[in-house]
Every structure is written in C-alpha cells, then in structure tokens.
C-alpha positions in Angstrom: -26.7 -17.6 47.2 -23.8 -16.0 48.7 -21.8 -16.1 45.1 -25.2 -14.4 43.8 -25.1 -11.7 46.3 -21.6 -11.0 46.2 -22.1 -10.3 42.3 -25.0 -8.1 42.9 -23.2 -6.2 45.5 -20.1 -5.6 43.1 -22.8 -4.9 40.1 -24.9 -2.3 42.4 -21.7 -0.6 44.3 -21.1 3.3 43.9 -18.4 4.4 41.5 -15.5 4.8 43.6 -13.1 5.9 40.9 -13.0 9.8 42.1 -11.6 8.6 45.5 -8.7 7.2 43.5 -6.7 10.3 43.4 -6.6 10.4 46.7 -4.6 6.7 47.2 -1.2 7.7 48.4 0.3 4.4 49.1 2.3 1.9 46.7 -0.2 0.1 44.5 -0.1 -2.8 42.4 -3.0 -2.6 39.7 -2.7 -6.3 38.1 -5.4 -7.9 35.7 -5.5 -10.8 33.2 -4.8 -10.0 29.5 -8.2 -12.1 28.3 -10.5 -10.6 31.3 -13.9 -10.6 29.8 -15.4 -8.9 32.9 -13.0 -6.6 33.9 -11.0 -6.0 31.1 -7.1 -4.5 31.1 -8.8 -1.0 29.7 -10.4 -0.4 32.9 -7.2 -1.6 34.9 -5.1 0.9 32.5 -7.8 3.9 33.9 -7.3 2.9 37.4 -3.7 3.1 37.2 -3.6 6.5 35.2 -5.8 7.4 38.1 -3.6 6.5 41.0 -0.4 8.1 41.0 2.8 6.2 41.0 1.0 3.1 40.7 2.1 -0.2 38.7 0.4 -1.8 36.1 0.8 -5.4 35.2 -1.1 -7.0 32.6 -0.7 -11.1 33.2 -1.0 -12.8 29.3 -3.4 -15.9 28.8 -5.2 -15.1 31.9 -8.7 -14.2 32.2 -10.5 -13.0 35.5 -9.3 -15.4 37.7 -5.6 -14.4 37.8 -4.6 -16.2 40.8 -6.0 -19.8 39.7 -4.9 -19.2 35.8 -1.6 -18.1 35.9 -0.4 -18.4 39.6 3.4 -18.2 38.7 3.2 -14.9 36.9 1.0 -13.3 39.6 3.5 -14.4 42.5 6.5 -13.2 40.2 4.6 -9.7 39.8 3.8 -9.4 43.4 7.3 -10.4 44.1 8.9 -7.9 41.8 6.4 -5.1 42.8 7.1 -5.8 46.4 10.9 -5.5 45.9 10.5 -2.0 44.0 8.5 -0.5 46.9 
C-alpha cells in the first residue's frame, strides 16, 4: 500500500521544472543509461535547467542506480564532491 501510494504521488505531482532555474547550489544530476522510467533525456533537461550542474549517466544501469551500480554511483558522488 505504501509503495502504491508513493508511485501515485510521483505520477500526480505537479511539474516543478520551471523552478529549476532558481537552484543555485552545487547539483549532481545522476541517472542510469537504461532507465526506462526516468530516461537520460529527462535528466539532460534537468542538467540544462540547473546552471552549473554536473550530469553523470551510469552505463549498464536502470532506475535503481545505487543498487545496480553502487561502485559507479559512489565514484560519481566522490568525484563530484571533490569538485565542489
């Protein structure tokens, strides 16, 4: 029931893309290359909308990036943290 409620909330949430231009802090946008639910093209738009953000697309990875490619995700976070 909780998982279903979470999915429904995600599907029904309002589009906040217009607010991304107001983000002025270091931002990492990360996704899996094979994410069918939230594909890289969507993350590319987020990256473009947030000035100064960094985009990382993890290969051989779907939506559950921290479970599917934990080492690649950790490396991306570590590299990003070193750069900010």
